[in-house]
VEXLO-644178 format. One record per atom (N, C-alpha, C): x, y, z; residue in one letter. Coordinates in steps of 0.001 Angstrom, whole numbers, padded with zeros to 6 digits, always signed. Layout:
// VEXLO-644178
XYZA/...
// end
This chain:
// VEXLO-644178
+000851-001197+000000M/+000000+000000+000000M/+000888+001250+000000M/+000676+002142-000951S/+001502+003332-001055S/+001084+004370-000024S/+001977+005307+000194Y/+001716+006370+001179Y/+000552+007252+000740Y/+000384+007432-000606K/-000663+008330-001104K/-002054+007725-001009K/-002161+006404-001093T/-003486+005771-001060T/-004010+005561+000351T/-003157+005573+001343K/-003588+005314+002718K/-004599+006340+003229K/-004391+007654+003005P/-005413+008621+003461P/-006780+008377+002838P/-006797+007953+001566W/-008084+007701+000908W/-008792+006500+001544W/-008050+005482+001893I/-008663+004315+002540I/-009208+004696+003911I/-008468+005511+004648T/-008944+005978+005959T/-010211+006809+005804T/-010212+007693+004803L/-011390+008525+004558L/-012601+007676+004196L/-012420+006689+003328L/-013531+005809+002943L/-014030+004989+004119L/-013119+004587+004990A/-013521+003811+006170A/-014429+004629+007077A/-014112+005917+007243F/-014946+006781+008082F/-016268+007121+007404F/-016246+007253+006082C/-017460+007640+005351C/-018349+006450+005008C/-017823+005235+005111A/-018566+004050+004684A/-019928+003911+005351A/-020052+004060+006696P/-021385+003920+007305P/-022392+004924+006752P/-021966+006195+006620A/-022880+007217+006096A/-023237+006930+004644A/-022247+006520+003850L/-022514+006201+002450L/-023449+005014+002321L/-023298+004037+003223L/-024174+002866+003195L/-025613+003261+003472L/-025833+004038+004534F/-027184+004491+004862F/-027749+005364+003745F/-026926+006237+003188Y/-027364+007118+002099Y/-027790+006299+000884Y/-027012+005281+000570S/-027316+004451-000595S/-028580+003622-000389S/-028721+003040+000818V/-029852+002155+001096V/-031151+002932+001205V/-031117+004092+001875F/-032357+004804+002173F/-032659+005966+001241F/-031750+006324+000348L/-032036+007418-000578L/-031770+007030-002032L/-030556+006580-002319V/-030202+006284-003714V/-031037+005118-004251V/-031080+004007-003507Y/-031823+002837-003975Y/-033324+003133-004133Y/-033990+003768-003128P/-035410+004090-003332P/-035647+005040-004505P/-034714+005978-004731T/-034874+006902-005856T/-034809+006164-007187T/-033829+005278-007320L/-033715+004485-008552L/-034911+003554-008710L/-035344+002948-007586G/-036526+002092-007645G/-037769+002871-008019G/-037898+004093-007492G/-039044+004929-007840G/-039064+005274-009313G/-037885+005579-009862F/-037834+005894-011292F/-038241+004678-012124F/-037807+003490-011701Y/-038177+002281-012447Y/-039692+002052-012388Y/-040284+002165-011193Y/-041720+001926-011064Y/-042547+003004-011770Y/-041947+004177-011973S/-042681+005217-012710S/-042841+004847-014184S/-042095+003840-014637L/-042196+003368-016019L/-043096+002148-016147L/-043867+001867-015089T/-044754+000702-015081T/-046172+001127-014721T/-047083+000152-014776D/-048471+000401-014366D/-048778-000265-013021D/-047781-000420-012167W/-047945-001095-010877W/-048955-000351-010012W/-049807-001125-009312N/-050819-000511-008451N/-050390-000448-006987N/-049182-000877-006676G/-048669-000777-005322G/-049050-001922-004409G/-049875-002860-004892L/-050346-003963-004055L/-049844-005322-004537L/-049973-005570-005806F/-049670-006883-006350F/-048304-006889-007044F/-047743-008074-007183K/-046432-008191-007799K/-046478-008007-009307K/-047620-008287-009898D/-047716-008224-011352D/-047854-006776-011829D/-047074-006427-012797Y/-047169-005108-013429Y/-046549-005196-014817Y/-046832-004172-015615T/-046354-004144-016995T/-045466-002927-017211T/-044365-003144-017891F/-043482-002029-018225F/-044091-001246-019384F/-044364+000042-019176I/-045053+000851-020192I/-044217+002041-020650I/-042969+002114-020250G/-042084+003187-020712G/-042490+004548-020174G/-042499+005530-021056L/-042777+006920-020658L/-044258+007280-020720L/-045116+006279-020801S/-046551+006558-020946S/-047100+007362-019776S/-046655+007054-018556N/-047140+007796-017383N/-046770+009271-017474N/-045557+009561-017913Y/-045108+010950-018026Y/-045883+011685-019117Y/-046097+011009-020231I/-046846+011625-021333I/-048286+011894-020904I/-048879+010918-020215H/-050259+011089-019753H/-050378+012243-018765H/-049380+012400-017886A/-049431+013459-016874A/-049466+014837-017515A/-048721+015014-018616F/-048629+016333-019233F/-049674+016577-020318F/-050307+015532-020802T/-051243+015705-021923T/-052698+015407-021574T/-052936+014555-020579S/-054312+014112-020332S/-054730+014201-018864S/-054026+014988-018070D/-054352+015083-016647D/-054425+016559-016241D/-055571+017219-016498P/-055682+018651-016174P/-055526+018934-014682P/-055902+017975-013841Q/-055763+018180-012396Q/-054287+018266-012001Q/-053454+017440-012622F/-052028+017504-012338F/-051423+018805-012873F/-051830+019223-014063I/-051328+020473-014630I/-051702+021639-013725I/-052927+021614-013209H/-053344+022674-012285H/-052490+022652-011025H/-052267+021473-010471S/-051447+021380-009261S/-050012+021821-009524S/-049522+021588-010736L/-048171+022002-011099L/-048052+023525-011084L/-048980+024207-011758F/-048927+025670-011803F/-049265+026280-010444F/-050171+025651-009720Y/-050495+026145-008383Y/-049277+026039-007466Y/-048544+024943-007568T/-047342+024775-006757T/-046295+025817-007108T/-046122+026080-008400L/-045160+027099-008826L/-045545+028471-008279L/-046827+028795-008305K/-047281+030072-007743K/-047015+030122-006239K/-047300+029027-005570Y/-047067+028944-004132Y/-045578+029107-003819Y/-044717+028474-004618V/-043269+028554-004385V/-042779+029993-004531V/-043214+030674-005591V/-042774+032056-005814V/-043186+032952-004646V/-044430+032835-004228V/-044922+033665-003123V/-044175+033349-001833V/-043952+032069-001548M/-043305+031680-000303M/-041845+032082-000280M/-041134+031936-001388V/-039717+032315-001425V/-039562+033811-001158V/-040402+034615-001770I/-040312+036067-001585I/-040735+036460-000172I/-041905+035994+000259L/-042444+036417+001547L/-041606+035926+002721L/-041312+034640+002755Q/-040586+034097+003902Q/-039210+034725+004051Q/-038506+034910+002950N/-037174+035492+003049N/-037225+036976+003357N/-038180+037689+002778A/-038307+039119+003084A/-038671+039331+004549A/-039626+038550+005050I/-040037+038692+006444I/-038934+038216+007382I/-038291+037106+007049G/-037199+036605+007887G/-036054+037591+007984G/-035647+038167+006853L/-034572+039153+006854L/-035006+040435+007547L/-036258+040850+007324G/-036762+042050+007985G/-036786+041911+009501G/-037253+040757+009982L/-037264+040518+011423L/-035850+040503+011991L/-034919+039908+011252A/-033531+039870+011709A/-032951+041275+011815A/-033238+042127+010819L/-032739+043502+010858L/-033336+044277+012022L/-034622+044078+012281I/-035278+044784+013388I/-034704+044340+014728I/-034552+043042+014909I/-034062+042525+016194I/-032616+042949+016434I/-031821+043010+015371E/-030425+043408+015537E/-030269+044877+015905E/-031314+045674+015685T/-031253+047079+016087T/-031629+047278+017552T/-032201+046256+018165L/-032598+046371+019570L/-031375+046279+020470L/-031426+047024+021542T/-030334+046961+022519T/-030676+046053+023689T/-031969+045856+023931K/-032407+044995+025018K/-033459+044006+024500K/-033641+042943+025230S/-034701+041956+024968S/-034540+041232+023635S/-033317+041194+023105K/-033108+040466+021851K/-033462+038990+021998K/-033010+038409+023098T/-033217+036974+023309T/-034695+036633+023395T/-035456+037479+024077I/-036892+037230+024237I/-037596+037251+022884I/-037315+038282+022086F/-037973+038398+020781F/-037541+037277+019838F/-036254+036916+019872R/-035795+035807+019038R/-036524+034523+019402R/-036678+034287+020696T/-037350+033067+021154T/-038814+033057+020753T/-039500+034178+020956L/-040932+034252+020639L/-041196+034050+019152L/-040351+034638+018311I/-040565+034524+016866I/-040180+033140+016362I/-039187+032528+017013F/-038744+031205+016576F/-039664+030092+017077F/-040424+030343+018128M/-041244+029297+018756M/-042193+028576+017809M/-042874+029253+016858P/-043759+028504+015945P/-043061+027384+015201P/-041763+027544+014933N/-041027+026510+014223N/-040833+025262+015068N/-040984+025386+016374M/-040802+024251+017273M/-042070+023420+017412M/-043195+023968+016936V/-044475+023267+017017V/-044641+022402+015780V/-045210+021228+015945S/-045485+020352+014815S/-046311+021091+013770S/-045906+020979+012505I/-046593+021688+011439I/-048051+021255+011337I/-048316+019998+011603Y/-049692+019504+011515Y/-050542+020088+012642Y/-049973+020142+013857I/-050706+020697+015002I/-050962+022187+014801I/-049945+022910+014364S/-050123+024346+014154S/-051124+024617+013037S/-051181+023751+012024T/-052148+023925+010944T/-053568+023717+011450T/-053769+022705+012292L/-055092+022490+012881L/-055492+023668+013766L/-054521+024237+014480M/-054801+025407+015304M/-055254+026587+014443M/-054551+026803+013333W/-054936+027890+012444W/-056265+027619+011746W/-056568+026371+011465A/-057878+026038+010885A/-058995+026441+011837A/-058777+026209+013131F/-059760+026632+014144F/-059875+028158+014176F/-058728+028847+014062I/-058750+030314+014062I/-059517+030845+012859I/-059257+030291+011687F/-059919+030770+010471F/-061418+030485+010486F/-061818+029343+011004S/-063227+028940+010926S/-064064+029426+012110S/-063456+029600+013278R/-064225+029959+014474R/-063856+031320+015052R/-062565+031551+015230V/-062125+032761+015923V/-062296+034003+015057V/-061860+033949+013798A/-061925+035121+012926A/-063358+035643+012743A/-064361+034790+012480P/-065732+035315+012374P/-066228+035962+013663P/-065849+035418+014815K/-066264+036010+016087K/-065609+037374+016300K/-064346+037487+015951L/-063667+038776+016058L/-064321+039805+015147L/-064694+039376+013938A/-065365+040284+013015A/-066733+040713+013544A/-067387+039826+014271E/-068719+040117+014793E/-068680+041096+015961E/-067695+040959+016837Y/-067674+041753+018074Y/-066671+042906+018041Y/-065942+043069+016952T/-065004+044181+016822T/-065258+044892+015501T/-064409+045883+015212L/-064523+046611+013949L/-063753+045943+012819L/-063191+044775+013096L/-062383+044073+012092L/-063279+043219+011199L/-064151+043876+010466S/-065134+043152+009652S/-064480+042359+008522S/-063260+042762+008111F/-062603+042051+007012F/-062218+040622+007396F/-062251+040312+008685L/-061925+038956+009124L/-063039+037957+008815L/-064224+038470+008539N/-065352+037587+008234N/-065285+037179+006761N/-064399+036245+006491Q/-064158+035780+005129Q/-064339+034262+005072Q/-064531+033780+003863G/-064526+032332+003677G/-063093+031857+003537G/-062369+031863+004662W/-060932+031619+004645W/-060577+030278+003996W/-061402+029288+004205L/-061087+027960+003694L/-062075+027475+002645L/-063042+028290+002284S/-064097+027839+001374S/-064035+028469-000002S/-063147+029445-000209T/-062974+030044-001530T/-061520+029877-001958T/-061268+029673-003261P/-059899+029390-003713P/-058881+030453-003319P/-059236+031734-003532G/-058293+032805-003237G/-057950+032891-001761G/-058957+032824-000899M/-058725+032921+000534M/-058063+031658+001076M/-058358+030519+000478A/-057696+029280+000903A/-056202+029348+000610A/-055851+029908-000544F/-054435+030098-000866F/-053779+031045+000130F/-054457+032151+000435L/-053929+033113+001404L/-053773+032478+002784L/-054731+031650+003176S/-054655+030974+004470S/-053438+030058+004536S/-053194+029334+003461T/-052033+028445+003406T/-050731+029233+003523T/-050680+030367+002836V/-049487+031217+002889V/-049266+031750+004300V/-050330+032202+004949I/-050218+032746+006307I/-049657+031699+007269I/-050201+030500+007210V/-049757+029440+008120V/-048290+029092+007868V/-047902+028973+006613T/-046535+028572+006294T/-045528+029651+006675T/-045862+030907+006418V/-044970+032007+006795V/-044842+032075+008314V/-045953+031956+009008W/-045925+031966+010481W/-045057+030834+011023W/-045091+029708+010349Q/-044337+028541+010815Q/-042843+028663+010525Q/-042477+029195+009359G/-041090+029093+008926G/-040260+030355+008954G/-040883+031533+009084A/-040111+032778+009023A/-039117+032884+010178A/-039477+032364+011339G/-038582+032440+012494G/-037298+031662+012292G/-037385+030534+011611Y/-036183+029733+011339Y/-035229+030489+010424Y/-035768+031107+009370L/-034932+031891+008477L/-034366+033104+009196L/-035144+033674+010110M/-034671+034828+010874M/-033390+034507+011636M/-033314+033323+012243I/-032126+032923+012995I/-030903+032855+012081I/-031072+032317+010885I/-029961+032243+009930I/-029511+033638+009523I/-030485+034531+009276Y/-030135+035892+008883Y/-029485+036664+010034Y/-029912+036424+011250I/-029286+037087+012398I/-027824+036688+012503I/-027543+035394+012325A/-026151+034926+012359A/-025328+035596+011265A/-025919+035773+010076A/-025199+036430+008979A/-024978+037909+009278A/-025991+038575+009827L/-025854+039999+010142L/-024796+040252+011211L/-024681+039331+012157Q/-023671+039485+013195Q/-022261+039318+012654Q/-022144+038719+011462G/-020838+038563+010839G/-020425+039721+009952G/-021310+040704+009775V/-020967+041893+008976V/-020055+042788+009810V/-018868+043133+009324P/-017939+043966+010105P/-018545+045321+010464P/-018443+045685+011740K/-019001+046957+012190K/-018247+048145+011608K/-016947+047976+011361D/-016177+049114+010849D/-016621+049530+009460D/-017102+048563+008657L/-017617+048921+007331L/-018881+049761+007444L/-019777+049358+008346K/-021017+050129+008533K/-020725+051510+009109K/-019788+051581+010048E/-019444+052869+010644E/-018766+053778+009629E/-017906+053207+008788A/-017241+054011+007759A/-018255+054567+006761A/-019222+053744+006374A/-020261+054209+005456A/-021119+055294+006089A/-021391+055154+007378M/-022179+056162+008087M/-021430+057496+008147M/-020124+057412+008395I/-019321+058632+008443I/-019281+059307+007074I/-019251+058491+006018D/-019225+059046+004652D/-020575+059596+004216D/-021585+059473+005050G/-022893+060054+004756G/-023868+059124+004065G/-023587+057832+004052A/-024510+056879+003422A/-025781+056752+004252A/-026909+056716+003572S/-028188+056557+004270S/-028362+055110+004723S/-029406+054885+005511T/-029693+053527+005993T/-029945+052579+004832T/-030701+053048+003835L/-030993+052213+002670L/-029725+051925+001860L/-028862+052918+001722Q/-027614+052720+000988Q/-026684+051749+001710Q/-026635+051844+003046R/-025809+050905+003807R/-026326+049490+003684R/-027647+049373+003674F/-028233+048041+003537F/-027959+047460+002160F/-028139+048245+001113Y/-028035+047729-000253Y/-026586+047473-000669Y/-025668+048352-000249H/-024291+048261-000730H/-023350+047522+000218H/-023724+047386+001485I/-022826+046735+002442I/-023451+045473+003035I/-024607+045625+003661I/-025214+044503+004384I/-025671+043410+003427I/-026420+043795+002397L/-026997+042798+001490L/-025933+041949+000788L/-024869+042527+000227P/-023846+041663-000402P/-023160+040724+000587P/-022969+041187+001840L/-022242+040368+002808L/-023103+039263+003420L/-024434+039409+003357V/-025305+038339+003861V/-025821+037461+002723V/-025267+037664+001514M/-025714+036877+000373M/-025533+035379+000570M/-024461+034902+001230P/-024391+033454+001494P/-025579+032936+002303P/-026035+033728+003273A/-027214+033326+004047A/-028467+033351+003179A/-028560+034321+002280I/-029706+034387+001372I/-029719+033168+000462I/-028542+032757-000012T/-028447+031551-000851T/-028995+030341-000111T/-028593+030186+001153I/-029047+029046+001947I/-030542+029127+002204I/-031021+030299+002597C/-032441+030438+002955C/-033355+030264+001742C/-032951+030801+000586V/-033756+030614-000625V/-033765+029141-001019V/-032615+028479-000864F/-032536+027046-001144F/-033488+026259-000237F/-033472+026561+001057L/-034349+025867+002000L/-035819+026148+001701L/-036124+027395+001374T/-037514+027762+001097T/-038009+027108-000189T/-037161+027070-001206L/-037539+026415-002457L/-037881+024951-002229L/-037009+024253-001511N/-037230+022832-001283N/-038489+022580-000469N/-038658+023303+000619S/-039827+023080+001476S/-041116+023474+000776S/-041079+024508-000066S/-042288+024963-000756S/-042711+023983-001841S/-041749+023448-002581F/-042083+022464-003605F/-042655+021191-002981F/-042181+020827-001806K/-042595+019574-001168K/-043703+019773-000143K/-044330+020949-000112V/-045360+021216+000897V/-046488+020189+000788V/-046889+019678+001925F/-047959+018681+001944F/-048849+018855+003177F/-048237+018860+004373E/-049015+018821+005606E/-049959+020006+005745E/-049464+021209+005403V/-050282+022408+005577V/-051534+022329+004706V/-051349+021980+003438V/-052484+021914+002517V/-053417+020764+002898V/-052837+019632+003258Y/-053651+018459+003602Y/-054508+018725+004839Y/-053932+019354+005867A/-054669+019583+007110A/-055583+020795+007041A/-055203+021791+006234L/-055966+023039+006228L/-057118+023014+005235L/-056869+022615+004001T/-057907+022665+002971T/-058195+021317+002341T/-057291+020338+002514G/-057463+019053+001850G/-057389+019158+000340G/-056808+020263-000146G/-056740+020495-001588G/-057922+021256-002133G/-058921+021504-001306G/-060136+022158-001749G/-060097+023660-001581G/-061222+024328-001919P/-062455+023742-002460P/-062255+023156-003863P/-062875+022002-004077G/-062614+021237-005288G/-061201+020706-005216G/-060383+021024-006203Y/-058953+020745-006106Y/-058168+022022-006402Y/-058755+023172-006034S/-058160+024471-006360S/-056862+024726-005612S/-056661+024122-004431T/-055423+024334-003677T/-054581+023060-003602T/-054775+022170-004543E/-054039+020906-004522E/-052626+021103-005076E/-051628+020887-004247V/-050231+020976-004667V/-049788+019633-005231V/-048587+019584-005814I/-048127+018363-006473I/-048013+017210-005485I/-047451+017472-004298A/-047273+016395-003322A/-048614+015792-002914A/-049631+016625-002749L/-050957+016119-002405L/-051575+015380-003581L/-051343+015872-004786N/-051844+015190-005978N/-051220+013807-006104N/-049931+013696-005814V/-049256+012396-005852V/-049850+011463-004807V/-050077+011981-003619Y/-050668+011168-002543Y/-052065+010681-002924Y/-052868+011576-003445Q/-054230+011210-003834Q/-054206+010155-004939Q/-053302+010299-005892E/-053244+009367-007018E/-052788+007981-006580E/-051829+007941-005660G/-051259+006662-005281G/-051983+005941-004162G/-052692+006704-003295F/-053244+006069-002099F/-054735+006294-001891F/-055343+007257-002583S/-056740+007565-002283S/-057693+007356-003451S/-057232+007439-004673R/-058145+007350-005818R/-058185+005924-006364R/-057400+005678-007373D/-057413+004363-008029D/-056177+003532-007726D/-055362+003979-006783R/-054120+003296-006415R/-053249+003030-007642R/-053078+004066-008444Q/-052177+003971-009593Q/-050775+004368-009124Q/-050135+003421-008479F/-048870+003713-007825F/-047782+004081-008838F/-047741+003386-009952G/-046746+003708-010970G/-046941+005111-011526G/-048200+005479-011767Y/-048507+006814-012280Y/-048169+007879-011237Y/-048507+007601-009974A/-048188+008536-008898A/-046674+008702-008753A/-045933+007618-008912T/-044474+007691-008831T/-043902+008528-009969T/-044503+008436-011141A/-044058+009268-012264A/-044241+010744-011935A/-045348+011094-011322K/-045569+012479-010912K/-044548+012902-009866K/-044248+011993-008939A/-043242+012300-007918A/-041873+012520-008548A/-041541+011757-009565M/-040263+011930-010243M/-040225+013250-011011M/-041356+013662-011555I/-041416+014974-012212I/-041106+016073-011200I/-041712+015974-010017L/-041432+016935-008957L/-039964+016882-008555L/-039414+015676-008462F/-038014+015487-008082F/-037071+016185-009066F/-037300+015994-010362F/-036437+016612-011370F/-036627+018129-011407F/-037852+018597-011167M/-038090+020035-011101M/-037280+020665-009981M/-037294+020036-008818I/-036567+020573-007667I/-035066+020604-007957I/-034547+019527-008551I/-033112+019471-008852I/-032710+020603-009805I/-033452+020773-010878V/-033092+021773-011885V/-033200+023188-011312V/-034320+023481-010658I/-034539+024845-010167I/-033565+025200-009053I/-033309+024276-008126T/-032367+024571-007046T/-030945+024708-007577T/-030583+023926-008587F/-029250+024055-009188F/-029079+025440-009810F/-030093+025885-010551V/-030035+027214-011161V/-029979+028288-010077V/-030790+028116-009027Q/-030830+029108-007940Q/-029496+029217-007224Q/-028925+028093-006853V/-027651+028112-006133V/-026542+028680-007010V/-026499+028297-008283T/-025479+028814-009201T/-025596+030323-009357T/-026821+030818-009502F/-027042+032257-009681F/-026658+033034-008423F/-027101+032570-007258F/-026839+033305-006021F/-025373+033220-005608F/-024700+032118-005929K/-023282+032005-005591K/-022456+033066-006291K/-022859+033445-007483K/-022130+034474-008224K/-022290+035845-007597K/-023351+036028-006790K/-023604+037308-006154K/-022894+037466-004818K/-022320+036379-004322E/-021700+036421-002994E/-020364+037151-003047E/-020077+037906-001970V/-018799+038592-001825V/-018254+038283-000439V/-016984+038544-000247E/-016338+038320+001045E/-015946+039656+001657E/-016067+039720+002968A/-015708+040963+003669A/-014194+041162+003641A/
// end
């Protein structure tokens, strides 16, 4: 054994357990899922027929419900990426300006992220259906008396509210860590030179926290594309299937309708490839914007 190969063997020995688990629980199921997406398997019996790309062709040409869920998911992703990151960064900037009670506010804003997403969604469903109409009845907040879960537009807004409430605090913590890494002398020098608050934010703070923005946008993209629990618990995809996202459509196809497991797997693979392509483009684009202090 040569001196140069020994470090590689040591490295592989340490990485072997993780690689084994990664291969067994992620790589193998992914490859198996792609194979079953090329069949008409119903998920119950051993017998199935290899049908090639028929499931993929059918999804894009003869399944209007899937097409609707695809565009609805894309709309949801765009709104969530913008809102969650804007609110998370805004909260981080506000908290960093405080001289006292930073810990209390950080804890209070982060707390929703510690609650189970399903439990918090059920709590918000109760608020939308029971609490909001009562508040509208006994206060001047008449705009709260809405069909929060019974109309497509308000159901979408309800889903956005719950998701932002749940996840903005987590992004806030990441942004706070990034803001604390911005050198104070740069901000003080800009202030002495007469730069306004907006100019300091745009020319100094924003470029230096770009690595955190890359991470947070990446996390938001992934979680938004794979959203399931919020929609399932809050609206069930309704009214009709107006709020049905891709993950819920896959679940309904594979487990609730006709148990077309192969077809549902094809839809899941479409979502999988969408996430890979979009996140790759996002990370590549944002990495070019990053600078070092």
